[in-house]
C-alpha positions in Angstrom: 99.2 105.4 110.0 96.3 103.7 107.8 98.7 101.4 106.2 100.0 100.2 109.8 100.6 96.5 110.2 100.1 94.2 113.5 103.5 93.1 112.7 104.9 96.6 112.8 104.1 97.4 116.8 107.2 97.6 118.8 108.0 95.6 121.9 108.2 99.2 123.7 104.5 100.5 125.0 103.2 103.2 122.2 103.2 106.7 124.2 100.2 109.2 124.8 100.2 112.7 124.8 100.4 115.1 127.5 97.1 115.4 129.4 95.3 118.6 128.2 92.6 121.0 129.5 90.1 118.8 128.4 91.2 115.9 130.6 91.4 118.4 133.9 88.2 120.2 133.2 86.2 116.5 132.6 87.7 114.9 135.8 87.0 117.9 137.7 83.3 117.9 136.6 82.6 114.5 136.9 84.1 114.7 140.6 81.7 117.8 141.5 79.3 115.3 140.2 79.6 113.1 142.9 80.4 115.6 145.7 77.9 117.9 145.1 75.2 115.1 145.0 77.0 113.7 148.3 77.1 110.2 146.7 79.3 107.7 146.5 81.3 106.6 143.0 80.7 103.1 144.2 77.7 100.6 144.4 74.3 101.9 145.5 71.0 99.9 146.3 70.2 99.7 142.5 73.1 97.9 142.0 72.7 95.9 145.3 69.4 94.9 143.4 70.9 93.9 140.1 73.6 91.8 141.9 71.0 89.8 144.1 68.3 89.6 140.7 71.4 88.2 138.4 72.7 85.7 140.8 69.3 84.4 142.1 68.8 84.3 138.1 71.8 81.4 137.6 71.4 79.6 140.8 67.6 79.5 139.8 68.2 78.0 136.7 71.4 75.7 137.7 69.4 73.8 140.2 66.4 73.9 138.0 68.1 71.7 135.8 69.7 69.6 138.3 66.7 68.8 140.3 63.7 69.6 138.2 61.5 67.5 136.5 62.8 69.1 133.0 64.3 66.3 130.5 65.7 66.2 126.6 64.8 69.6 124.8 63.7 71.4 128.0 67.0 70.9 129.4 68.7 72.7 126.7 66.5 75.4 126.7 67.4 75.7 130.6 70.8 75.5 129.8 70.8 77.9 127.0 68.9 80.5 129.7 71.7 79.3 132.3 74.4 80.7 129.6 72.8 83.7 129.4 72.1 84.2 133.1 75.9 83.6 133.6 76.8 86.5 131.4 74.5 88.7 132.6 76.5 88.0 136.0 79.4 88.7 134.3 78.5 91.7 132.8 76.8 93.3 135.7 78.5 91.9 138.7 82.2 90.5 138.1 83.3 93.3 135.5 82.5 96.0 137.8 84.5 94.2 140.5 87.5 93.0 138.3 87.7 96.8 137.7 87.5 97.7 141.3 84.5 99.6 140.9 81.8 97.8 142.7 83.1 98.4 146.2 85.6 100.5 147.9 86.6 97.7 150.0 89.1 95.0 148.0 87.9 91.8 149.6 84.2 92.5 148.0 85.5 93.3 144.6 87.7 90.0 145.0 84.7 87.9 146.2 82.0 89.2 143.4 85.4 89.0 140.7 85.1 85.1 141.1 81.4 85.2 139.3 83.9 85.3 136.4 85.4 81.9 138.0 81.7 80.5 137.7 81.6 81.0 133.9 84.9 79.4 133.4 87.0 82.0 133.2 90.1 82.8 135.9 89.4 86.0 137.6 92.9 86.7 137.4 93.5 85.9 133.7 90.6 88.2 132.8 91.8 91.1 135.2 95.1 90.6 133.3 93.8 90.6 129.7 91.1 92.8 129.7 92.0 95.6 132.3 95.7 96.0 131.0 95.5 94.8 127.4 92.3 96.2 126.7 91.7 99.3 128.3 95.4 100.7 128.2 96.0 101.2 124.5 91.9 100.2 123.5 91.9 100.0 119.7 95.6 99.6 118.9 96.7 96.8 117.0 99.3 94.6 118.5 98.5 96.3 121.9 94.7 95.7 122.3 94.1 91.7 122.4 90.5 92.6 121.9 91.7 94.2 118.4 92.7 91.2 116.6 91.6 88.3 118.7 91.9 85.7 115.5 93.4 85.9 111.9 90.0 84.6 110.9 88.8 88.1 111.7 89.5 91.7 110.4 88.6 94.2 113.0 90.8 96.8 110.9 92.8 97.1 108.2 96.0 96.6 109.9 95.2 93.1 109.7 96.4 91.2 106.4 93.4 90.3 104.1 92.7 87.0 103.5 90.1 85.6 101.1 87.8 84.0 103.7 87.5 87.5 105.1 84.7 88.3 102.4 82.5 86.1 104.7 83.0 87.3 108.0 80.2 89.0 108.6 78.4 85.7 108.1 80.5 83.6 110.2 81.3 86.1 112.9 78.1 85.0 115.0 79.7 81.1 115.1 83.4 82.5 116.7 81.0 85.0 119.4 79.1 81.6 120.2 82.1 79.7 120.3 85.1 82.2 121.9 83.8 81.4 126.0 84.4 77.4 125.0 88.2 78.3 123.8 88.7 80.8 126.8 87.6 77.9 129.3 89.2 74.8 127.8 91.9 76.4 126.1 92.8 80.1 126.7 93.0 80.3 130.3 95.8 77.2 130.8 97.7 79.2 128.1 97.7 82.2 129.9 98.5 81.3 133.2 102.1 80.1 132.3 102.5 83.1 130.0 105.1 85.7 131.1 104.3 88.0 128.5 101.2 89.3 126.4 101.4 91.7 123.6 103.7 94.7 125.0 102.8 93.8 128.3 104.6 91.8 131.1 102.4 90.0 133.0 102.4 89.9 136.9 104.4 87.3 138.3 102.0 84.8 139.9 101.2 85.1 143.4 102.1 82.3 146.1 99.5 79.6 145.9 98.6 81.4 142.3 98.4 77.8 140.3 96.9 76.6 143.5 94.1 78.5 143.4 93.5 78.2 139.3 93.7 74.4 139.6 90.9 74.5 142.3 88.6 77.1 140.3 88.9 74.8 137.1 88.1 71.6 139.3 85.3 73.3 140.9 83.8 74.9 137.7 84.3 71.4 135.6 82.7 69.6 138.6 79.5 71.8 138.2 79.4 71.7 134.6 80.3 68.3 134.1 80.4 66.0 137.1 76.9 67.0 139.1 74.8 66.7 135.9 76.1 63.5 135.2 75.4 61.7 138.5 72.2 63.4 139.2 70.2 63.6 135.4 69.1 61.0 133.6 70.9 61.6 130.3 73.5 60.0 128.4 77.4 61.5 128.8 77.2 63.1 125.6 73.9 64.8 126.6 76.2 66.6 129.5 78.8 67.6 126.4 75.5 68.9 124.6 74.2 71.0 127.6 77.6 72.7 128.4 77.8 73.2 124.6 74.5 75.3 124.3 75.3 77.1 127.5 78.3 78.3 126.2 76.7 79.3 122.9 74.3 81.3 124.8 77.1 82.8 127.1 79.5 83.7 124.3 77.2 85.3 122.1 75.6 87.6 124.9 79.1 88.5 125.9 80.1 89.3 122.5 76.9 91.2 121.6 77.7 93.5 124.8 81.5 94.0 124.6 82.2 94.2 120.4 79.5 97.0 119.7 81.1 99.7 121.9 84.3 99.4 119.8 83.9 97.4 116.2 81.5 99.8 114.3 81.9 102.2 111.2 84.1 105.4 111.1 85.7 104.6 114.3 88.3 107.5 114.7 92.1 106.2 114.6 94.7 106.8 117.2 97.6 104.4 116.2 101.3 104.9 116.6 103.9 106.4 114.2 106.9 105.9 113.2 108.1 106.8 116.8 105.8 105.0 118.4 103.9 107.8 119.5 99.9 108.3 119.7 98.2 111.5 118.6 96.1 111.7 121.8 96.4 112.0 125.3 95.1 109.0 127.6 92.0 110.7 128.1 91.2 111.6 124.5 91.9 108.3 122.8 89.5 106.2 125.6 86.8 108.7 124.2 87.2 108.5 120.8 87.9 104.8 120.6 84.7 103.4 122.3 80.9 104.2 121.4 78.2 104.1 123.0 74.3 102.7 122.4 71.0 103.4 124.1 73.0 105.4 126.3 70.1 107.2 128.0 67.9 104.2 128.5 67.3 102.4 131.9 67.1 98.7 130.5 70.0 98.8 128.0 72.1 99.7 130.9 70.6 96.9 133.3 71.1 94.1 130.9 74.9 95.3 129.9 76.1 96.3 133.4 76.4 99.6 131.7 78.6 98.8 128.8 76.3 100.4 126.3 77.7 103.7 128.3 81.5 102.1 126.9 83.0 105.5 126.4 82.2 106.3 130.3 83.6 102.9 131.1 86.7 103.6 129.4 87.2 106.9 130.9 86.3 105.6 134.7 86.5 102.0 134.8 86.7 102.4 138.9 83.4 104.0 139.1 80.9 101.5 139.3 78.6 101.1 136.1 75.3 102.2 138.2 76.5 105.7 137.6 77.5 105.5 133.8 73.9 106.9 132.7 74.0 109.8 135.0 77.6 111.0 134.0 77.1 110.3 130.5 75.5 113.8 129.4 78.6 115.9 131.4 80.9 113.5 129.3 79.2 114.5 126.5 79.0 118.2 126.8 82.7 118.3 127.4 83.8 116.2 124.8 81.5 118.8 122.7 82.8 121.9 124.3 86.6 120.8 123.5 86.1 119.1 120.1 86.9 115.7 121.2 84.7 112.8 119.3 82.0 111.2 121.2 79.9 109.0 119.3 76.6 107.2 120.2 73.8 105.0 118.6 70.5 105.5 119.9 69.9 102.0 120.6 71.4 98.3 120.3 69.8 97.4 117.1 71.8 100.2 115.5 75.1 99.5 116.9 74.4 95.8 115.8 73.7 97.0 112.2 77.3 99.3 111.9 79.1 96.2 113.7 77.9 93.7 111.0 78.5 96.5 108.0 82.0 97.2 109.3 82.6 93.5 109.4 81.5 93.3 105.6 83.2 96.4 104.7 86.6 95.2 105.9 86.2 91.6 104.7 85.9 93.2 100.9 88.7 95.9 101.2 91.8 94.1 100.0 94.1 97.5 99.9 94.5 100.9 101.7 
């Protein structure tokens, strides 16, 4: 439904088509890859190395800020690098853990998932809004919270156009830089109290859930405000500026990994019809509503935690991202055999350029 608006989404869940042969064959081939090579679907030595590397990098920048000999602009530079390091920890460690893909042991996933708390985002909130509210009905208006985050942003033609959208390809980078600040200071607090979100019923808050939330926030605010104010010879406003610089680096790094996997030109749409029925099965839907970039290269995967293989991630979020590059050829070939869309860009810059053009195009269009 090309003229569908977000307000048209029903209170009930959209419905997928039954799974067909594509899903069965793809699942069989991916399972055979792990079985034939006698490897686990979870972390390996390379993933453990990445974990140690990024955690060490984050702690290095943090303690250098607190105890190093740097002042002024150098401290702001370190704050920016700390924000990037936090983002890489979230992408490469916390993201896998929260999906349950890092380890077969639940306690390991829960522990490493708390790296999101270190970024200021309460891990259980993120798990609900990301795993369920984004991954279930990806790129469906009103059912994917990442598909229409603000009225200021027009990610699809179901969002009512306003004149300001003509400039969204320019101001979007400011919004990307600031979105984690809003998450840390506002969204988390609102989300913890919500009973429903979009078309989803939020799981009941567990015993001690609110207490854990408060403790996590207090620890985070102590780390970013209290200890720096006690240990650094800077005015109070300098601490706030450092925090904002860190958040800008964190926000833009996360956005340039997450958004390029879905919001690009000519993405197929699988939106509900008047009966709330989607045209594809779950597997087909996840394959067609994501896009890869640099999927055969080691370096983009090392930086983004495998999110450059967005298709494989949406098909198999419970498989550790370290394996996505290896199973990508299997998914690509199977999709080709069954006529299922499988889109990819050769590198990050091509995907970024397409994201920019898509935002500019949606900002110019008035009606459909």
